[in-house]
N, C-alpha and C positions, 0 to 999 in steps of 0.2 A: 668344350670341344673332348667327344669321346677318345679313345686311347686304341689303337690297331697296330699291336705289337706282334712281331715276325721271329721266327725260333732260328736256328741255325741252317743256312744256306749250305754252303761249303761247296761254291763253285756251281753249284747247282741254275744257272742262268736263267733258262729257258721255264724253270719249274717257279725261278721267281719273278718272272715277267707274268706269270698267270695268276700269280697270286698278289701282286701291286695291283693289278685290273680289281681286286676287291676293295681297295683305298677310296676314301672320300675324304679327297684332301680340304674342302670346306668344313668340313664337321669334326673330323678326325687329324690327332697326334700321331705320326707314324713314327714307332721306334721300333728298331731291329737291334738283338739284344747277343750280336756278337758273331764272330766266326761266319763272314763273308765266302771265306778262300778256304783252297785245299780240298782233295777228297776229289771235286767231282771234276767235271775236263772244262770247264769256263770261268775259274777265278778271276781274269781278268777283265772279261767283260762286266762281272759282277760288281767289282771293285768301281769301276769306272761308272756303271750307272748308280749306284751309291754316291759316287761324289758329285757326278750331275744331277741328282734329285736333292741332295743338299745344299749347291750352291744357288738353285732353283726356290726350293721351299725354305731355305735359313733353318727358322727357330721353330717353324711346328715339324720338322723331323730332325729323329738323332739316331746316330749308328753308334752303338757301343761297341767299347774293345773288347774282344774273345781272345784266348791263348794264342789262337793262331794268329791273328794280326798281332799277338806281343813276339810270338814266334819270329815271325818274319820282319819285324822291325828290329830285331835284336840280329839277325843274321846280317840283315839288308846294308844296317849302318857300322857291322863289324863290332860288334858287342858281344858276340857270340862265335868261335872258332871251330866249335862242333859241328856235327850233322844233325842235330835236334832236329830243326826246323826242316832240311830235305829229307830224314827217315818221316815225316808225317806229314808229308802230303807237297812240300815246299819243292821237292824237284823237279814234280811234274808241272807245279805252279811256275817255275822258272821257264819250262819250256815254252808251256802256252802263252808267255808275254813273250816270246821270242817267237810264236806263229803267229800273232796279231800283231806284230810290232809295236809293242807299248810295252815302255818303258815302267817298271813297277816304279825306279826311283821318285817317278814323278806324284807320286800318292802317298810317299810317306809323311811329309810336313802334316797334312792332312789327317793322314791315320795316328800321328803321334796325338793328337787335340780330341781323339777319341777318349770320349770320358769312360770310366768304369761302371756308373751308375744311372740312371734316371729316377728320380721320385716328385711325388706331390705329396699333400697332406693322407695321402692314402692308399697309395701305389707305390711299388719299388721294384725297378727291372735291374738287373745284374745278369753277366753272362753265366755264372755259377752258382750264385746264392751265398748266403751269409753261412758260417757254420759255428760260427764263435769261437774259434781259435786262432789264435795271433789277430797281425793287422788285418782287415779286411781287404786293403787296400794295397797292400806292400805286394808288389809284382812277381816275388821270389816264391810268396807265400802259399805252399802246396794244398791250404783250406781257405783262401785265401778268391776272391769273387773273382778271377781269370781262371782258377784250377781245380777248385773244391769238388769233391765226391763223398764229401760225409754229408750225414743228416743235418737237413738245414734247421737252423734257430726261426721260434717266432718274433716278428721285430713289428710287430705291433699293427702290420700294412699286409696287405696283398701285396705276398711276392708272385714273380713271375721271373723265370728262368729257363736255361737251354743246358746245352752242356752235355749230359749223360743221356744218349738217344733212349728213350722209352723202346722194353722189349716188345711190347705191343703195336707200337706204331702210332699208339692216340695219345693226344694230351691227359696228363693227371692232374688232378687237382686234390693237393695231400692237404687234408682239413685241422692234422695236428701243428702245421707248422702255417697255415694260410698260404700255401703256394702252389701256383700252377706252372709245372714243369711241359715247356711246349716244344721239344727236341723229340719232331717225330721219324730222324735219321734219313733224312731226303737224299742223302749220298747212298745210302745202302739202296735205294732203289723202293723206299716206301712212300714218303709224303712229305711236302713241307708245310708247316701249320703256322697259322695265324690265330689269336685270340683278339676278342673286340670285347672293352669293357667300358663301364661309366667310368667318368671323371672320379667318382666314388670307393672304385672297385668294383662295383656290381657287374658281375656278368652278363657280355649282350649275346656273343656267339663264337665259335670258334670254327675255322676254316681252316680247312686242306685240302691239298693240290696233289695227287700222285704225281710223283717224280717222273719228269718228260724222261723216256729214254734215250734222247740226246744228249743227255747231261751225264750221263753213268754208260752207257754200250758201248762208247767209241773207246774207253780203257779195256773193258772183256774183251772185245775184239782184237786189241793192239797184245793183250796178255795172250789171247787164242792164237794169234799170227806166232808171237814167240815162242810159244810151246810146240806149235806144228814145225817149227823151223828147226828147234831143237830138237828134237823127233826126228826131223828128216836128218839133219847131221849125224846124229847117233846109227841109226840106220844106213849110213854112207860108210861111217868106221868100222861096224859092223860086217859092212859085206866088203 
């Protein structure tokens, strides 16, 4: 089985569906490297789809935990009483769950089982990569596999990561650490990227699907409406 690895989705459900059309379940193991939720307009539908795909395909699909899943878990389980998650897309995500009449708590048990990494003899996949600082699997380590922004160390395997959006919206291979970064900023209106590797880590192809406007434009429209309403209010006050 070859590998099909998908980057940060961030609630871009329609874009995600288009990229999933490129998956060949009979010959490819599917791995999504975390951050299914927040930022985009359809986090609940994205989570529901992943949950159903995992139920059907079981051990041939793997959804890793990203820092946004971790923030959501901590908030909904009462472990974080701050606005950390709410201020990083969680507030909109909760509103989306209400809109779609879905209960986020239904998915918490499954999300708690999401692994922090996937590996075979030649490939190592995680959300943010291995920095070599502290315990990589400590959930609160800022340099661990959930949160890391520091340079990636060579782990003796081909690494695939996301978490830090590529400025040029193109997947990048960093030869010094033998690592692919495939976060191409779907929620920024760029594209969602997946790469296909042979089981030994040999590159086959990368596939980038432009972000579907439905996944992000509603947010801009809402912001514009709020801005217009605010300006109209100011005008009335001034007049």
